[in-house]
A tleap script that builds the chain and sets N, CA, C and O, in Angstrom:
source leaprc.protein.ff14SB
mol = sequence {
  NMET SER LEU ASN SER GLU LYS THR LEU THR
  PRO ARG TYR GLY GLU ARG ILE ILE ASN GLU
  ILE ASP LEU ILE CYS PHE GLU ASN PRO LYS
  PRO SER ARG PRO TYR GLU ILE SER ILE GLU
  PHE PRO GLU PHE THR CYS LYS CYS PRO PHE
  SER GLY TYR PRO ASP PHE GLY VAL LEU HIE
  LEU LEU TYR GLN PRO GLY PRO LEU ILE MET
  GLU LEU LYS ALA LEU LYS LEU TYR MET ASN
  ARG TYR ARG ASP LEU SER ILE SER HIE GLU
  GLU VAL THR ASN LYS ILE VAL ASP ASP LEU
  VAL ALA ALA CYS ARG PRO ILE TRP MET GLN
  LEU LYS SER ASP PHE ASN PRO ARG GLY ASN
  VAL HIE THR ILE VAL ARG VAL THR ASN GLY
  VAL ARG GLN ASP CCYS
}
set mol.1.N position { 0.853 -1.174 0.000 }
set mol.1.CA position { 0.000 0.000 0.000 }
set mol.1.C position { 0.898 1.236 0.000 }
set mol.1.O position { 1.856 1.313 0.769 }
set mol.2.N position { 0.588 2.193 -0.857 }
set mol.2.CA position { 1.384 3.416 -0.908 }
set mol.2.C position { 0.999 4.345 0.231 }
set mol.2.O position { -0.066 4.205 0.833 }
set mol.3.N position { 1.865 5.280 0.513 }
set mol.3.CA position { 1.629 6.236 1.600 }
set mol.3.C position { 0.367 7.062 1.348 }
set mol.3.O position { -0.381 7.337 2.285 }
set mol.4.N position { 0.122 7.457 0.112 }
set mol.4.CA position { -1.050 8.275 -0.203 }
set mol.4.C position { -2.348 7.512 0.001 }
set mol.4.O position { -3.325 8.092 0.473 }
set mol.5.N position { -2.387 6.233 -0.340 }
set mol.5.CA position { -3.631 5.485 -0.180 }
set mol.5.C position { -3.939 5.238 1.301 }
set mol.5.O position { -5.104 5.078 1.668 }
set mol.6.N position { -2.904 5.205 2.159 }
set mol.6.CA position { -3.153 5.042 3.600 }
set mol.6.C position { -3.879 6.267 4.161 }
set mol.6.O position { -4.683 6.137 5.084 }
set mol.7.N position { -3.608 7.434 3.623 }
set mol.7.CA position { -4.243 8.662 4.096 }
set mol.7.C position { -5.741 8.683 3.806 }
set mol.7.O position { -6.491 9.383 4.484 }
set mol.8.N position { -6.184 7.920 2.802 }
set mol.8.CA position { -7.595 7.971 2.410 }
set mol.8.C position { -8.420 6.847 3.014 }
set mol.8.O position { -9.610 6.731 2.722 }
set mol.9.N position { -7.815 6.024 3.845 }
set mol.9.CA position { -8.579 4.971 4.501 }
set mol.9.C position { -9.636 5.571 5.418 }
set mol.9.O position { -9.471 6.673 5.941 }
set mol.10.N position { -10.710 4.836 5.603 }
set mol.10.CA position { -11.752 5.264 6.528 }
set mol.10.C position { -11.786 4.282 7.678 }
set mol.10.O position { -11.876 3.082 7.417 }
set mol.11.N position { -11.721 4.695 8.915 }
set mol.11.CA position { -11.509 6.089 9.306 }
set mol.11.C position { -10.095 6.547 9.009 }
set mol.11.O position { -9.155 5.752 8.989 }
set mol.12.N position { -9.963 7.857 8.777 }
set mol.12.CA position { -8.668 8.452 8.474 }
set mol.12.C position { -7.742 8.342 9.677 }
set mol.12.O position { -8.188 8.071 10.792 }
set mol.13.N position { -6.446 8.554 9.443 }
set mol.13.CA position { -5.468 8.337 10.517 }
set mol.13.C position { -5.745 9.213 11.728 }
set mol.13.O position { -5.563 8.753 12.855 }
set mol.14.N position { -6.174 10.447 11.544 }
set mol.14.CA position { -6.496 11.321 12.681 }
set mol.14.C position { -7.692 10.810 13.472 }
set mol.14.O position { -7.697 10.839 14.702 }
set mol.15.N position { -8.704 10.342 12.749 }
set mol.15.CA position { -9.883 9.773 13.416 }
set mol.15.C position { -9.517 8.514 14.184 }
set mol.15.O position { -10.036 8.278 15.275 }
set mol.16.N position { -8.623 7.699 13.620 }
set mol.16.CA position { -8.187 6.485 14.314 }
set mol.16.C position { -7.459 6.842 15.602 }
set mol.16.O position { -7.689 6.214 16.636 }
set mol.17.N position { -6.595 7.831 15.554 }
set mol.17.CA position { -5.850 8.248 16.745 }
set mol.17.C position { -6.805 8.772 17.809 }
set mol.17.O position { -6.675 8.425 18.984 }
set mol.18.N position { -7.760 9.600 17.411 }
set mol.18.CA position { -8.739 10.154 18.356 }
set mol.18.C position { -9.524 9.025 19.023 }
set mol.18.O position { -9.743 9.057 20.234 }
set mol.19.N position { -9.946 8.036 18.251 }
set mol.19.CA position { -10.741 6.932 18.802 }
set mol.19.C position { -9.937 6.004 19.708 }
set mol.19.O position { -10.503 5.361 20.592 }
set mol.20.N position { -8.630 5.928 19.499 }
set mol.20.CA position { -7.797 4.983 20.235 }
set mol.20.C position { -7.131 5.587 21.478 }
set mol.20.O position { -6.682 4.847 22.352 }
set mol.21.N position { -7.064 6.900 21.564 }
set mol.21.CA position { -6.298 7.539 22.645 }
set mol.21.C position { -6.992 7.379 23.999 }
set mol.21.O position { -8.218 7.434 24.092 }
set mol.22.N position { -6.210 7.185 25.015 }
set mol.22.CA position { -6.684 7.190 26.396 }
set mol.22.C position { -6.163 8.450 27.059 }
set mol.22.O position { -5.143 9.001 26.644 }
set mol.23.N position { -6.860 8.906 28.085 }
set mol.23.CA position { -6.337 10.013 28.870 }
set mol.23.C position { -5.049 9.545 29.543 }
set mol.23.O position { -5.030 8.514 30.214 }
set mol.24.N position { -4.002 10.292 29.362 }
set mol.24.CA position { -2.691 9.949 29.902 }
set mol.24.C position { -2.350 10.956 30.991 }
set mol.24.O position { -2.539 12.160 30.820 }
set mol.25.N position { -1.853 10.459 32.096 }
set mol.25.CA position { -1.449 11.333 33.203 }
set mol.25.C position { -0.026 10.992 33.612 }
set mol.25.O position { 0.470 9.897 33.347 }
set mol.26.N position { 0.622 11.956 34.264 }
set mol.26.CA position { 1.960 11.727 34.803 }
set mol.26.C position { 2.013 12.268 36.223 }
set mol.26.O position { 1.133 13.021 36.639 }
set mol.27.N position { 3.026 11.891 36.955 }
set mol.27.CA position { 3.124 12.261 38.365 }
set mol.27.C position { 3.258 13.767 38.551 }
set mol.27.O position { 3.982 14.438 37.815 }
set mol.28.N position { 2.552 14.282 39.541 }
set mol.28.CA position { 2.631 15.680 39.928 }
set mol.28.C position { 4.022 15.930 40.512 }
set mol.28.O position { 4.411 15.264 41.472 }
set mol.29.N position { 4.780 16.883 39.947 }
set mol.29.CA position { 6.129 17.119 40.456 }
set mol.29.C position { 6.161 17.785 41.838 }
set mol.29.O position { 7.198 17.771 42.501 }
set mol.30.N position { 5.053 18.361 42.272 }
set mol.30.CA position { 5.015 19.032 43.571 }
set mol.30.C position { 3.660 18.802 44.237 }
set mol.30.O position { 2.895 19.752 44.402 }
set mol.31.N position { 3.343 17.562 44.627 }
set mol.31.CA position { 2.026 17.271 45.198 }
set mol.31.C position { 1.781 17.928 46.558 }
set mol.31.O position { 0.633 18.029 46.990 }
set mol.32.N position { 2.821 18.369 47.229 }
set mol.32.CA position { 2.648 18.992 48.550 }
set mol.32.C position { 2.237 20.464 48.457 }
set mol.32.O position { 1.858 21.058 49.466 }
set mol.33.N position { 2.305 21.056 47.276 }
set mol.33.CA position { 1.978 22.473 47.094 }
set mol.33.C position { 0.683 22.629 46.303 }
set mol.33.O position { 0.581 22.120 45.186 }
set mol.34.N position { -0.309 23.325 46.864 }
set mol.34.CA position { -1.511 23.593 46.058 }
set mol.34.C position { -1.202 24.618 44.956 }
set mol.34.O position { -0.679 25.698 45.228 }
set mol.35.N position { -1.529 24.266 43.735 }
set mol.35.CA position { -1.396 25.190 42.607 }
set mol.35.C position { -2.462 24.839 41.587 }
set mol.35.O position { -3.092 23.784 41.665 }
set mol.36.N position { -2.656 25.733 40.633 }
set mol.36.CA position { -3.718 25.546 39.645 }
set mol.36.C position { -3.153 25.462 38.240 }
set mol.36.O position { -2.143 26.087 37.916 }
set mol.37.N position { -3.822 24.684 37.423 }
set mol.37.CA position { -3.503 24.551 36.004 }
set mol.37.C position { -4.743 24.982 35.228 }
set mol.37.O position { -5.847 24.500 35.481 }
set mol.38.N position { -4.547 25.890 34.288 }
set mol.38.CA position { -5.647 26.405 33.472 }
set mol.38.C position { -5.406 25.995 32.020 }
set mol.38.O position { -4.327 26.217 31.472 }
set mol.39.N position { -6.420 25.398 31.411 }
set mol.39.CA position { -6.334 24.952 30.018 }
set mol.39.C position { -7.600 25.406 29.302 }
set mol.39.O position { -8.699 25.293 29.844 }
set mol.40.N position { -7.445 25.916 28.093 }
set mol.40.CA position { -8.594 26.384 27.318 }
set mol.40.C position { -8.670 25.614 26.009 }
set mol.40.O position { -7.657 25.350 25.361 }
set mol.41.N position { -9.887 25.264 25.640 }
set mol.41.CA position { -10.165 24.597 24.368 }
set mol.41.C position { -11.086 25.520 23.559 }
set mol.41.O position { -12.305 25.461 23.720 }
set mol.42.N position { -10.523 26.369 22.695 }
set mol.42.CA position { -11.329 27.395 22.010 }
set mol.42.C position { -12.153 26.884 20.838 }
set mol.42.O position { -12.955 27.636 20.286 }
set mol.43.N position { -11.980 25.632 20.444 }
set mol.43.CA position { -12.686 25.125 19.267 }
set mol.43.C position { -13.462 23.846 19.562 }
set mol.43.O position { -13.522 22.950 18.721 }
set mol.44.N position { -14.053 23.755 20.747 }
set mol.44.CA position { -14.799 22.553 21.118 }
set mol.44.C position { -16.088 22.468 20.313 }
set mol.44.O position { -16.773 23.471 20.109 }
set mol.45.N position { -16.411 21.263 19.859 }
set mol.45.CA position { -17.678 21.044 19.155 }
set mol.45.C position { -18.308 19.724 19.583 }
set mol.45.O position { -17.625 18.759 19.926 }
set mol.46.N position { -19.615 19.723 19.549 }
set mol.46.CA position { -20.427 18.512 19.687 }
set mol.46.C position { -21.700 18.801 18.880 }
set mol.46.O position { -21.802 19.843 18.233 }
set mol.47.N position { -22.653 17.893 18.920 }
set mol.47.CA position { -23.897 18.104 18.168 }
set mol.47.C position { -25.081 18.176 19.113 }
set mol.47.O position { -25.116 17.497 20.139 }
set mol.48.N position { -26.043 19.002 18.759 }
set mol.48.CA position { -27.286 19.090 19.518 }
set mol.48.C position { -28.019 17.758 19.387 }
set mol.48.O position { -28.221 17.271 18.275 }
set mol.49.N position { -28.423 17.161 20.520 }
set mol.49.CA position { -29.107 15.859 20.434 }
set mol.49.C position { -30.522 15.948 19.862 }
set mol.49.O position { -31.121 14.921 19.544 }
set mol.50.N position { -31.056 17.148 19.729 }
set mol.50.CA position { -32.415 17.306 19.213 }
set mol.50.C position { -32.430 17.676 17.741 }
set mol.50.O position { -33.191 17.106 16.959 }
set mol.51.N position { -31.583 18.638 17.358 }
set mol.51.CA position { -31.586 19.096 15.969 }
set mol.51.C position { -30.499 18.447 15.125 }
set mol.51.O position { -30.633 18.355 13.905 }
set mol.52.N position { -29.427 17.997 15.763 }
set mol.52.CA position { -28.281 17.491 15.015 }
set mol.52.C position { -27.344 18.579 14.548 }
set mol.52.O position { -26.296 18.291 13.969 }
set mol.53.N position { -27.708 19.846 14.794 }
set mol.53.CA position { -26.848 20.959 14.405 }
set mol.53.C position { -25.596 20.973 15.279 }
set mol.53.O position { -25.637 20.550 16.434 }
set mol.54.N position { -24.487 21.458 14.730 }
set mol.54.CA position { -23.272 21.523 15.548 }
set mol.54.C position { -23.376 22.627 16.599 }
set mol.54.O position { -23.931 23.698 16.350 }
set mol.55.N position { -22.834 22.339 17.763 }
set mol.55.CA position { -22.694 23.321 18.830 }
set mol.55.C position { -21.209 23.617 18.978 }
set mol.55.O position { -20.387 22.706 19.084 }
set mol.56.N position { -20.881 24.893 18.985 }
set mol.56.CA position { -19.494 25.324 19.125 }
set mol.56.C position { -19.344 26.039 20.448 }
set mol.56.O position { -20.238 26.770 20.875 }
set mol.57.N position { -18.222 25.829 21.090 }
set mol.57.CA position { -18.012 26.498 22.365 }
set mol.57.C position { -16.553 26.559 22.749 }
set mol.57.O position { -15.681 25.983 22.099 }
set mol.58.N position { -16.321 27.281 23.832 }
set mol.58.CA position { -14.999 27.385 24.427 }
set mol.58.C position { -15.077 26.712 25.793 }
set mol.58.O position { -15.922 27.062 26.617 }
set mol.59.N position { -14.193 25.745 26.027 }
set mol.59.CA position { -14.140 25.090 27.322 }
set mol.59.C position { -12.967 25.667 28.110 }
set mol.59.O position { -11.847 25.766 27.610 }
set mol.60.N position { -13.252 26.044 29.348 }
set mol.60.CA position { -12.233 26.581 30.256 }
set mol.60.C position { -12.081 25.578 31.396 }
set mol.60.O position { -12.981 25.426 32.221 }
set mol.61.N position { -10.940 24.899 31.437 }
set mol.61.CA position { -10.663 23.917 32.479 }
set mol.61.C position { -9.678 24.522 33.469 }
set mol.61.O position { -8.628 25.036 33.083 }
set mol.62.N position { -10.026 24.456 34.733 }
set mol.62.CA position { -9.154 24.929 35.802 }
set mol.62.C position { -9.132 23.831 36.854 }
set mol.62.O position { -10.183 23.394 37.323 }
set mol.63.N position { -7.925 23.379 37.228 }
set mol.63.CA position { -7.880 22.332 38.241 }
set mol.63.C position { -6.642 22.449 39.112 }
set mol.63.O position { -5.611 22.984 38.707 }
set mol.64.N position { -6.782 21.930 40.320 }
set mol.64.CA position { -5.671 21.806 41.250 }
set mol.64.C position { -5.294 20.327 41.261 }
set mol.64.O position { -6.072 19.489 41.717 }
set mol.65.N position { -4.110 20.010 40.763 }
set mol.65.CA position { -3.756 18.599 40.647 }
set mol.65.C position { -3.580 17.931 41.997 }
set mol.65.O position { -3.143 18.532 42.978 }
set mol.66.N position { -3.939 16.671 41.998 }
set mol.66.CA position { -3.654 15.802 43.130 }
set mol.66.C position { -2.377 15.057 42.804 }
set mol.66.O position { -1.341 15.682 42.580 }
set mol.67.N position { -2.427 13.730 42.773 }
set mol.67.CA position { -1.207 12.967 42.508 }
set mol.67.C position { -0.771 12.979 41.038 }
set mol.67.O position { 0.377 12.659 40.729 }
set mol.68.N position { -1.695 13.351 40.121 }
set mol.68.CA position { -1.410 13.233 38.692 }
set mol.68.C position { -1.733 14.523 37.937 }
set mol.68.O position { -2.594 15.304 38.344 }
set mol.69.N position { -1.025 14.722 36.838 }
set mol.69.CA position { -1.233 15.833 35.914 }
set mol.69.C position { -1.674 15.241 34.576 }
set mol.69.O position { -1.177 14.190 34.171 }
set mol.70.N position { -2.599 15.905 33.890 }
set mol.70.CA position { -3.063 15.427 32.585 }
set mol.70.C position { -2.084 15.826 31.484 }
set mol.70.O position { -1.614 16.962 31.432 }
set mol.71.N position { -1.790 14.878 30.617 }
set mol.71.CA position { -0.924 15.128 29.471 }
set mol.71.C position { -1.761 15.845 28.412 }
set mol.71.O position { -2.863 15.403 28.088 }
set mol.72.N position { -1.244 16.950 27.873 }
set mol.72.CA position { -2.047 17.855 27.048 }
set mol.72.C position { -2.461 17.278 25.691 }
set mol.72.O position { -3.601 17.475 25.269 }
set mol.73.N position { -1.575 16.582 25.009 }
set mol.73.CA position { -1.953 16.064 23.691 }
set mol.73.C position { -3.076 15.034 23.821 }
set mol.73.O position { -4.031 15.054 23.045 }
set mol.74.N position { -2.960 14.138 24.799 }
set mol.74.CA position { -4.013 13.141 25.002 }
set mol.74.C position { -5.327 13.834 25.379 }
set mol.74.O position { -6.400 13.416 24.946 }
set mol.75.N position { -5.236 14.886 26.180 }
set mol.75.CA position { -6.426 15.641 26.578 }
set mol.75.C position { -7.068 16.301 25.362 }
set mol.75.O position { -8.291 16.282 25.221 }
set mol.76.N position { -6.267 16.876 24.497 }
set mol.76.CA position { -6.776 17.501 23.268 }
set mol.76.C position { -7.491 16.472 22.397 }
set mol.76.O position { -8.586 16.732 21.897 }
set mol.77.N position { -6.878 15.314 22.219 }
set mol.77.CA position { -7.492 14.277 21.388 }
set mol.77.C position { -8.765 13.749 22.030 }
set mol.77.O position { -9.738 13.463 21.333 }
set mol.78.N position { -8.770 13.616 23.351 }
set mol.78.CA position { -9.987 13.206 24.066 }
set mol.78.C position { -11.121 14.200 23.780 }
set mol.78.O position { -12.244 13.782 23.499 }
set mol.79.N position { -10.848 15.488 23.846 }
set mol.79.CA position { -11.879 16.508 23.597 }
set mol.79.C position { -12.417 16.420 22.170 }
set mol.79.O position { -13.588 16.709 21.925 }
set mol.80.N position { -11.563 16.022 21.237 }
set mol.80.CA position { -11.994 15.907 19.841 }
set mol.80.C position { -12.985 14.765 19.626 }
set mol.80.O position { -13.673 14.739 18.605 }
set mol.81.N position { -13.074 13.832 20.552 }
set mol.81.CA position { -14.033 12.718 20.433 }
set mol.81.C position { -15.481 13.205 20.395 }
set mol.81.O position { -16.351 12.518 19.860 }
set mol.82.N position { -15.735 14.351 20.943 }
set mol.82.CA position { -17.112 14.846 21.053 }
set mol.82.C position { -17.609 15.518 19.776 }
set mol.82.O position { -18.792 15.845 19.681 }
set mol.83.N position { -16.749 15.729 18.810 }
set mol.83.CA position { -17.087 16.475 17.600 }
set mol.83.C position { -18.347 15.963 16.908 }
set mol.83.O position { -19.174 16.759 16.464 }
set mol.84.N position { -18.498 14.669 16.814 }
set mol.84.CA position { -19.652 14.095 16.103 }
set mol.84.C position { -20.660 13.451 17.043 }
set mol.84.O position { -21.551 12.735 16.585 }
set mol.85.N position { -20.541 13.686 18.341 }
set mol.85.CA position { -21.426 13.070 19.317 }
set mol.85.C position { -22.632 13.968 19.601 }
set mol.85.O position { -22.477 15.162 19.854 }
set mol.86.N position { -23.816 13.393 19.557 }
set mol.86.CA position { -25.037 14.130 19.907 }
set mol.86.C position { -25.193 14.089 21.423 }
set mol.86.O position { -25.458 13.037 22.004 }
set mol.87.N position { -25.023 15.251 22.054 }
set mol.87.CA position { -25.013 15.317 23.514 }
set mol.87.C position { -25.341 16.749 23.945 }
set mol.87.O position { -24.911 17.710 23.308 }
set mol.88.N position { -26.093 16.879 25.013 }
set mol.88.CA position { -26.475 18.228 25.477 }
set mol.88.C position { -25.290 18.926 26.127 }
set mol.88.O position { -24.310 18.293 26.520 }
set mol.89.N position { -25.402 20.242 26.232 }
set mol.89.CA position { -24.355 21.046 26.882 }
set mol.89.C position { -24.130 20.571 28.309 }
set mol.89.O position { -22.993 20.455 28.767 }
set mol.90.N position { -25.219 20.300 28.999 }
set mol.90.CA position { -25.136 19.908 30.406 }
set mol.90.C position { -24.490 18.527 30.555 }
set mol.90.O position { -23.639 18.315 31.419 }
set mol.91.N position { -24.909 17.599 29.700 }
set mol.91.CA position { -24.371 16.242 29.793 }
set mol.91.C position { -22.892 16.190 29.416 }
set mol.91.O position { -22.107 15.515 30.082 }
set mol.92.N position { -22.510 16.893 28.361 }
set mol.92.CA position { -21.114 16.837 27.929 }
set mol.92.C position { -20.192 17.450 28.982 }
set mol.92.O position { -19.099 16.935 29.217 }
set mol.93.N position { -20.615 18.533 29.611 }
set mol.93.CA position { -19.788 19.168 30.630 }
set mol.93.C position { -19.605 18.238 31.830 }
set mol.93.O position { -18.493 18.076 32.332 }
set mol.94.N position { -20.690 17.634 32.281 }
set mol.94.CA position { -20.602 16.698 33.406 }
set mol.94.C position { -19.794 15.446 33.049 }
set mol.94.O position { -19.017 14.965 33.875 }
set mol.95.N position { -19.960 14.918 31.852 }
set mol.95.CA position { -19.226 13.712 31.444 }
set mol.95.C position { -17.733 13.981 31.378 }
set mol.95.O position { -16.934 13.161 31.831 }
set mol.96.N position { -17.355 15.108 30.825 }
set mol.96.CA position { -15.929 15.441 30.741 }
set mol.96.C position { -15.329 15.526 32.140 }
set mol.96.O position { -14.263 14.966 32.393 }
set mol.97.N position { -16.006 16.222 33.049 }
set mol.97.CA position { -15.492 16.323 34.419 }
set mol.97.C position { -15.385 14.942 35.053 }
set mol.97.O position { -14.371 14.635 35.681 }
set mol.98.N position { -16.396 14.113 34.905 }
set mol.98.CA position { -16.345 12.761 35.468 }
set mol.98.C position { -15.146 11.972 34.928 }
set mol.98.O position { -14.441 11.311 35.691 }
set mol.99.N position { -14.920 12.044 33.626 }
set mol.99.CA position { -13.809 11.310 33.012 }
set mol.99.C position { -12.455 11.842 33.482 }
set mol.99.O position { -11.547 11.062 33.769 }
set mol.100.N position { -12.320 13.170 33.562 }
set mol.100.CA position { -11.044 13.758 33.972 }
set mol.100.C position { -10.752 13.481 35.439 }
set mol.100.O position { -9.610 13.201 35.803 }
set mol.101.N position { -11.765 13.556 36.274 }
set mol.101.CA position { -11.592 13.255 37.702 }
set mol.101.C position { -11.164 11.793 37.875 }
set mol.101.O position { -10.275 11.502 38.675 }
set mol.102.N position { -11.783 10.886 37.140 }
set mol.102.CA position { -11.416 9.476 37.235 }
set mol.102.C position { -9.977 9.240 36.779 }
set mol.102.O position { -9.283 8.382 37.324 }
set mol.103.N position { -9.533 10.001 35.784 }
set mol.103.CA position { -8.192 9.800 35.231 }
set mol.103.C position { -7.089 10.364 36.120 }
set mol.103.O position { -6.056 9.719 36.298 }
set mol.104.N position { -7.291 11.564 36.686 }
set mol.104.CA position { -6.162 12.219 37.368 }
set mol.104.C position { -6.392 12.527 38.842 }
set mol.104.O position { -5.465 12.976 39.517 }
set mol.105.N position { -7.583 12.304 39.359 }
set mol.105.CA position { -7.893 12.491 40.781 }
set mol.105.C position { -7.440 13.862 41.317 }
set mol.105.O position { -6.632 13.920 42.243 }
set mol.106.N position { -7.942 14.936 40.759 }
set mol.106.CA position { -7.515 16.265 41.214 }
set mol.106.C position { -8.065 16.597 42.599 }
set mol.106.O position { -9.040 16.001 43.056 }
set mol.107.N position { -7.427 17.548 43.247 }
set mol.107.CA position { -7.940 18.079 44.515 }
set mol.107.C position { -9.240 18.819 44.244 }
set mol.107.O position { -10.222 18.671 44.971 }
set mol.108.N position { -9.224 19.619 43.183 }
set mol.108.CA position { -10.391 20.419 42.800 }
set mol.108.C position { -10.339 20.620 41.294 }
set mol.108.O position { -9.265 20.733 40.704 }
set mol.109.N position { -11.518 20.662 40.684 }
set mol.109.CA position { -11.598 20.886 39.240 }
set mol.109.C position { -12.857 21.664 38.923 }
set mol.109.O position { -13.904 21.465 39.540 }
set mol.110.N position { -12.738 22.556 37.947 }
set mol.110.CA position { -13.901 23.270 37.419 }
set mol.110.C position { -13.806 23.288 35.901 }
set mol.110.O position { -12.756 23.586 35.331 }
set mol.111.N position { -14.913 22.967 35.264 }
set mol.111.CA position { -15.011 23.081 33.815 }
set mol.111.C position { -16.149 24.039 33.501 }
set mol.111.O position { -17.291 23.828 33.909 }
set mol.112.N position { -15.820 25.081 32.777 }
set mol.112.CA position { -16.817 26.049 32.319 }
set mol.112.C position { -16.948 25.873 30.805 }
set mol.112.O position { -15.986 26.068 30.061 }
set mol.113.N position { -18.144 25.506 30.364 }
set mol.113.CA position { -18.423 25.325 28.942 }
set mol.113.C position { -19.243 26.513 28.473 }
set mol.113.O position { -20.397 26.680 28.868 }
set mol.114.N position { -18.648 27.326 27.640 }
set mol.114.CA position { -19.267 28.559 27.145 }
set mol.114.C position { -19.606 28.350 25.671 }
set mol.114.O position { -18.754 28.506 24.796 }
set mol.115.N position { -20.868 27.993 25.411 }
set mol.115.CA position { -21.286 27.674 24.052 }
set mol.115.C position { -21.700 28.926 23.294 }
set mol.115.O position { -22.298 29.844 23.855 }
set mol.116.N position { -21.370 28.944 22.012 }
set mol.116.CA position { -21.725 30.083 21.163 }
set mol.116.C position { -23.248 30.216 21.094 }
set mol.116.O position { -23.963 29.214 21.088 }
set mol.117.N position { -23.737 31.450 21.043 }
set mol.117.CA position { -25.186 31.647 20.930 }
set mol.117.C position { -25.724 31.009 19.649 }
set mol.117.O position { -25.094 31.058 18.592 }
set mol.118.N position { -26.890 30.419 19.777 }
set mol.118.CA position { -27.608 29.876 18.626 }
set mol.118.C position { -29.086 30.127 18.871 }
set mol.118.O position { -29.610 29.765 19.924 }
set mol.119.N position { -29.755 30.736 17.920 }
set mol.119.CA position { -31.171 31.045 18.074 }
set mol.119.C position { -31.421 32.018 19.215 }
set mol.119.O position { -32.426 31.914 19.918 }
set mol.120.N position { -30.505 32.966 19.399 }
set mol.120.CA position { -30.609 34.004 20.418 }
set mol.120.C position { -30.497 33.450 21.842 }
set mol.120.O position { -30.977 34.076 22.787 }
set mol.121.N position { -29.866 32.278 22.000 }
set mol.121.CA position { -29.671 31.675 23.320 }
set mol.121.C position { -28.186 31.403 23.523 }
set mol.121.O position { -27.544 30.733 22.714 }
set mol.122.N position { -27.664 31.927 24.602 }
set mol.122.CA position { -26.257 31.732 24.967 }
set mol.122.C position { -26.213 30.903 26.246 }
set mol.122.O position { -26.778 31.300 27.266 }
set mol.123.N position { -25.543 29.749 26.194 }
set mol.123.CA position { -25.510 28.834 27.337 }
set mol.123.C position { -24.098 28.721 27.901 }
set mol.123.O position { -23.129 28.549 27.163 }
set mol.124.N position { -24.004 28.822 29.228 }
set mol.124.CA position { -22.766 28.555 29.948 }
set mol.124.C position { -23.088 27.527 31.026 }
set mol.124.O position { -24.003 27.718 31.827 }
set mol.125.N position { -22.326 26.433 31.036 }
set mol.125.CA position { -22.498 25.384 32.048 }
set mol.125.C position { -21.196 25.311 32.833 }
set mol.125.O position { -20.115 25.222 32.252 }
set mol.126.N position { -21.308 25.349 34.148 }
set mol.126.CA position { -20.133 25.277 35.011 }
set mol.126.C position { -20.294 24.099 35.962 }
set mol.126.O position { -21.292 24.004 36.676 }
set mol.127.N position { -19.308 23.197 35.972 }
set mol.127.CA position { -19.314 22.013 36.832 }
set mol.127.C position { -18.036 22.007 37.654 }
set mol.127.O position { -16.946 22.219 37.121 }
set mol.128.N position { -18.171 21.764 38.957 }
set mol.128.CA position { -16.996 21.664 39.823 }
set mol.128.C position { -16.991 20.316 40.535 }
set mol.128.O position { -18.018 19.651 40.672 }
set mol.129.N position { -15.808 19.944 40.978 }
set mol.129.CA position { -15.625 18.708 41.727 }
set mol.129.C position { -14.521 18.948 42.755 }
set mol.129.O position { -13.474 19.505 42.425 }
set mol.130.N position { -14.753 18.533 43.985 }
set mol.130.CA position { -13.745 18.675 45.022 }
set mol.130.C position { -13.852 20.013 45.748 }
set mol.130.O position { -14.805 20.771 45.563 }
set mol.131.N position { -12.841 20.280 46.583 }
set mol.131.CA position { -12.791 21.513 47.386 }
set mol.131.C position { -11.531 22.279 46.991 }
set mol.131.O position { -10.418 21.765 47.097 }
set mol.132.N position { -11.725 23.509 46.537 }
set mol.132.CA position { -10.619 24.346 46.108 }
set mol.132.C position { -9.777 24.787 47.309 }
set mol.132.O position { -10.307 25.192 48.344 }
set mol.133.N position { -8.473 24.700 47.150 }
set mol.133.CA position { -7.552 25.143 48.192 }
set mol.133.C position { -6.948 26.485 47.810 }
set mol.133.O position { -6.842 26.811 46.628 }
set mol.134.N position { -6.554 27.258 48.807 }
set mol.134.CA position { -5.854 28.509 48.550 }
set mol.134.C position { -4.492 28.210 47.948 }
set mol.134.O position { -3.796 27.284 48.363 }
set mol.135.N position { -4.132 29.014 46.961 }
set mol.135.CA position { -2.813 28.864 46.326 }
set mol.135.C position { -1.890 29.986 46.775 }
set mol.135.O position { -0.734 30.040 46.354 }
savepdb mol mol.pdb
quit
């Protein structure tokens, strides 16, 4: 098989990587010190479970790591899994937090999902887990 024909396989190589990736974590280099990590996903997409129309939003993740830190590339690919999934704003925000908490066991985590207005409605969903410590 030539290199060019491999690129046209279905699912494509990027889709295969997204479907196969697991959330990867590594040891917190300073677990005795409370600190925060802020990550933004400015191009998050999923689909409305009622209309099938795409929903676009910005996800703001803020967390205080416990024993583990999330690896960014795996986290990015995990977020891309939702692109073609029909799921409500509320469900997707809660599911992401549940999955991230299970993977890295943070002290505290907050995910704010700020979806673009559609039909004159602007939705923001905020989910927290744990107890925030002073930094």
